[in-house]
N, C-alpha and C positions, 0 to 999 in steps of 0.2 A: 461797762454796763451803766454806770451812773451817768456818763456823758450821753449815751444813747437814750437813756430815760429822760434826761433834761431836753434833748433835741425832740423827742417824741411829744413832750408837753408843749414845746414851742409850736410844733406842727398842729397839735390838737387845738391850740389857741388861734390858729389861722396863718401861721408862717408858711411861706411858699416852699415846697420841696426843692432841693438843689439838683435833683435828677428825675428822669422819667423812669417809672417803675411799672412792672406788670401788676404789682400788688397795689391794692387800694388801702391796705392796712397801714396806718401811719406809723405804728411801732416798727413794722417790718421796713418801711421806707427809711426811718431813722437809723435802723441797724445797717441798711445798705449804704447810707451816706457815711456812716462811721467806717465801715469796711473799706470804702473807696477813698477815705481820707479827705472827705469834702467838708468836714466840720472843723472849724478852727477852735483851738482851746489853748489855755495857758496854765501851766502848773505853777502854783504859788507856793513858795517855800515858807514854812512856819518856823518860828523860833522855838527852842526847847521849852521856854516858859509858856508859850501859847499852847503847846501840846499838853503840858502838865495840867493847865487850867481846864482844857477840854476833857481830859480823862477824869478829872474830879467832878465835872458838871454833867457827865453823860448819864449816870444812873438816875432814873426818875421814878422808879417803883418802890415798893416796900421791901425791906429786908425779909428774906424767906426764913422761916423757922425750920428746924430739922424734923419736928414732929408734925405729922399731918393733922389738919384741923378736922377733917372728916374721917371717921374710922373706915378702913378698907375691909370690905366683906370678902370672905373666901368664896370660891366657886361653889355653886349649889350641888355639884356632883360629888363633893367631898375630896376632890383632888387638890393637892397643894398648888399645882402649877397648870394653868390653863393652856400654856404652850404645849405641854406634854399631851394633853387631850386632843388638841388640834393636830399634832403630829401623828397620833394614833389614828385619827380619822383619815388623814391623808394616806397613811400606809394601808389601811383597810380598802380605800377606794382604788389604790394602785394594784393591790392584790386581786380585787374583784375584776378590774379591767384586764389584768394579765390572764386571769382564769378564763374570762369570756373570749379573749383573743385566741388562747390555745384551743378552746372548744370549737371556735369557728374554723380553725385550721384542720382539726381532726374530724 
């Protein structure tokens, strides 16, 4: 995927496609080129020291606290779990549809 993404960027910047495609979408063309093995690439081996340095440098955000900064409000219906409410609505709709279907048959 990363290689296809890089190839798509090349195509977007004006590189010539290596195949004729029915698609005009450059991302799709890059994927087709990858699937047909038309894009050359090289896998570069990293040393364990380089990998360790990369792992240490990857995190760029703030540490997250376990406590939420904004208090979470409960659902206005008084129910503890919004998922339960949605499930109940789905069940009601399914029962209503089944009742209507049986009435239409009878």
